[in-house]
C-alpha positions in Angstrom: -0.1 0.1 0.2 2.9 2.4 0.7 4.5 1.6 -2.9 0.9 2.7 -3.9 0.8 6.4 -2.4 4.3 7.0 -3.6 3.6 5.8 -7.0 -0.2 8.1 -7.0 2.6 11.1 -6.2 4.6 10.3 -9.0 2.0 10.0 -11.3 0.6 13.4 -9.9 3.7 14.9 -10.7 4.1 13.3 -14.1 0.4 14.6 -15.0 1.7 18.5 -14.1 4.9 17.6 -16.0 3.0 16.4 -19.2 1.0 19.1 -19.6 4.0 21.7 -19.1 6.0 19.4 -22.1 3.0 18.9 -24.2 2.8 22.6 -25.3 6.4 22.2 -26.6 6.4 18.8 -27.9 2.9 18.1 -30.5 4.6 15.4 -32.3 3.2 12.3 -32.4 6.2 10.1 -33.7 7.4 7.5 -31.2 10.7 9.3 -30.4 8.9 12.4 -29.6 6.2 10.5 -27.4 9.3 8.6 -25.3 11.1 12.4 -25.0 7.4 13.7 -24.1 7.1 10.9 -21.3 10.7 11.0 -19.7 10.8 14.9 -19.7 6.9 15.4 -18.1 8.6 13.1 -15.0 11.8 15.2 -14.4 10.2 18.3 -15.0 6.8 17.7 -12.8 9.3 16.5 -10.1 11.1 19.8 -10.5 7.8 21.9 -10.7 6.3 19.9 -7.6 9.2 20.5 -5.6 9.1 24.5 -6.3 5.1 24.2 -5.3 5.8 22.1 -2.3 8.7 24.8 -0.9 6.1 27.4 -1.7 4.1 26.0 0.5 5.9 25.6 3.3 7.2 28.9 3.3 3.4 30.2 3.1 2.2 27.9 6.0 5.2 28.3 8.4 6.1 24.5 8.0 2.8 22.8 7.9 2.2 20.4 4.5 -0.8 18.6 6.4 -3.2 19.9 3.5 -0.4 19.7 0.7 -1.1 16.6 -0.8 -4.9 17.6 -1.5 -3.8 20.5 -2.9 -1.7 18.9 -5.5 -4.0 16.4 -6.1 -7.0 18.7 -7.1 -4.4 20.4 -9.1 -3.8 17.1 -11.1 -6.8 16.2 -11.7 -7.8 19.5 -13.3 -4.6 19.5 -15.5 -5.9 15.4 -16.3 -9.3 16.5 -17.5 -7.8 19.7 -19.5 -5.5 17.0 -20.6 -8.4 14.7 -22.0 -10.6 17.8 -23.0 -8.0 18.7 -25.2 -7.1 15.0 -27.0 -11.0 14.8 -27.9 -11.2 18.0 -29.4 -8.4 17.0 -31.2 -9.7 13.7 -32.2 -12.9 15.8 -33.4 -11.0 18.3 -35.5 -8.8 15.2 -36.5 -12.2 13.5 -37.7 -13.8 16.5 -39.1 -10.8 17.2 -41.8 -11.0 15.4 -44.9 -8.1 13.5 -45.8 -7.1 12.2 -49.4 -7.2 8.0 -49.3 -3.3 6.8 -49.0 -2.3 3.1 -48.9 -1.1 2.1 -45.9 2.3 2.1 -45.5 3.7 -0.6 -42.6 6.1 0.2 -40.5 9.4 -1.2 -41.4 10.4 -4.9 -39.8 13.9 -3.7 -38.9 12.2 -0.9 -36.9 9.5 -3.1 -35.4 12.6 -5.6 -34.1 14.4 -2.8 -32.5 11.9 -1.4 -30.8 11.1 -4.8 -29.0 14.8 -5.3 -28.2 14.6 -1.3 -26.6 11.8 -2.6 -24.6 13.7 -5.9 -23.5 16.7 -3.7 -22.5 14.3 -1.3 -20.8 12.7 -4.5 -18.8 16.0 -5.8 -18.1 17.3 -2.4 -17.0 14.8 -1.2 -14.3 14.3 -4.8 -12.7 18.0 -4.8 -12.4 17.9 -1.3 -10.8 14.9 -2.4 -8.7 17.3 -5.5 -7.2 20.0 -3.0 -6.6 17.7 -0.8 -4.5 16.7 -3.0 -2.4 20.0 -4.3 -1.9 21.0 -0.7 -0.4 17.9 0.5 0.6 18.9 3.6 2.6 21.4 4.6 -1.0 24.9 5.6 0.1 27.2 7.9 1.5 25.5 10.9 -0.2 21.9 9.8 0.3 22.6 9.5 4.4 24.5 13.1 4.6 22.8 15.4 2.3 19.8 14.3 0.4 17.6 11.8 3.0 19.3 13.7 5.7 17.5 17.0 4.6 14.0 15.4 3.9 14.0 14.2 7.2 15.2 17.7 8.8 12.1 19.4 6.9 9.3 16.3 7.7 10.3 15.7 10.8 10.5 19.5 12.5 7.5 21.2 11.4 7.4 25.2 11.8 11.3 24.8 12.4 11.9 23.2 9.3 14.3 25.9 8.2 17.1 24.1 10.8 17.5 21.9 7.4 19.8 24.8 6.5 21.7 25.2 9.8 25.4 25.9 9.8 25.9 23.3 12.7 24.9 21.0 10.0 27.1 22.3 7.1 29.1 19.4 6.2 26.1 18.1 4.7 26.1 21.1 1.9 23.1 22.7 3.1 23.2 25.2 0.0 23.0 22.5 -2.2 19.3 22.4 -4.5 15.7 21.1 -2.6 14.7 18.7 -5.9 15.5 15.9 -4.3 14.6 16.3 -0.5 11.1 17.8 -1.5 10.5 15.1 -3.8 11.6 12.4 -0.8 9.2 14.6 1.4 6.5 15.0 -0.9 6.4 11.2 -1.0 6.3 10.8 2.8 3.6 13.4 2.9 1.2 11.2 0.4 2.2 7.9 2.4 1.6 9.2 6.0 5.2 8.2 7.2 8.8 7.9 6.7 9.3 4.9 4.4 12.4 4.5 1.9 10.4 3.8 -0.8 9.8 7.1 -1.2 14.0 8.0 -2.2 14.3 4.2 -3.8 11.5 5.1 -6.2 12.8 8.9 -7.2 15.5 7.0 -8.0 14.3 4.3 -10.0 12.0 6.8 -11.8 15.0 9.2 -13.0 17.3 6.7 -14.2 14.3 5.3 -16.4 13.2 8.6 -17.7 16.9 8.8 -18.5 16.7 5.7 -20.8 13.4 7.1 -22.5 15.3 10.1 -23.0 18.5 8.8 -24.5 16.4 6.5 -27.0 13.9 8.9 -28.0 16.4 11.6 -28.7 18.9 9.8 -30.6 16.1 7.8 -32.4 14.4 11.5 -33.3 17.8 12.9 -34.6 19.7 9.7 -35.9 18.0 6.3 -36.2 16.1 3.5 -34.3 19.4 1.6 -34.9 21.9 4.0 -33.4 19.0 4.7 -30.6 19.4 0.8 -29.5 23.2 1.1 -29.0 22.9 4.4 -27.4 20.8 2.5 -24.7 22.6 -0.7 -25.2 25.6 1.4 -24.1 24.3 2.7 -21.2 22.5 -0.2 -19.5 25.9 -1.6 -20.0 27.6 1.0 -17.7 27.9 -0.6 -14.2 28.5 2.9 -12.7 25.1 3.9 -13.9 23.3 1.0 -12.3 25.3 1.7 -9.0 24.6 5.4 -9.3 20.8 4.7 -9.8 20.2 2.7 -7.0 22.5 5.1 -4.9 19.9 8.0 -4.8 22.9 10.2 -5.6 21.9 13.6 -6.8 24.1 12.4 -10.1 21.1 10.7 -11.9 18.7 13.8 -11.5 21.3 16.0 -12.6 22.5 13.7 -15.5 18.8 13.6 -17.2 18.5 17.5 -17.2 21.7 17.6 -18.9 20.4 15.1 -21.0 17.0 17.1 -21.3 
């Protein structure tokens, strides 16, 4: 049940990010759809972490009703997305198009796409298993990101102690994307759980893989995209960093985006 709450939290972030990205990327080709889905996740977490930060400032550290507010906002955006899709379907059905011979997707491309999804499933499984083997992450997760998240979540009105000079060893000047995303998961779950930082690490890693494959497919070819994705997944450091809950993975995502 805890994982379901975290999943709902991430889904709402994705909906918010998707609405933002879909206005910029309107193409319907496979590569662009992958790019849009991947960027929606990263940008959604970025936007919701900003929302949560503003909420904490305005409420003096009381985030009790934040999940409800974000849920309403996400549901409204989801309704807008559904409405726009229906409008587009009506417009496309009313537009007369000449009868053109159907063109089947090349067999090679279909096979490459299937290979990618097989690699995608294996990579996600590997990262997930690695994450369960080190559920607390590694040093940066202990000393920086999850430490900051616990300060913010536990301190209530004194949440700004997370930036105290007494814990300057944990780089209190670092951005709050990761800690606030972890806190958001805890707010939805109702308690601190290791599932939140673990799932955020997995989600960013999956988003990088989708974004890389979609970008190379759009700019080059499906074959080049599968080579790029395979190369990334074959890198042990990437898999280890994904499970370590380090900021290197989210930072890599935004560099690639």
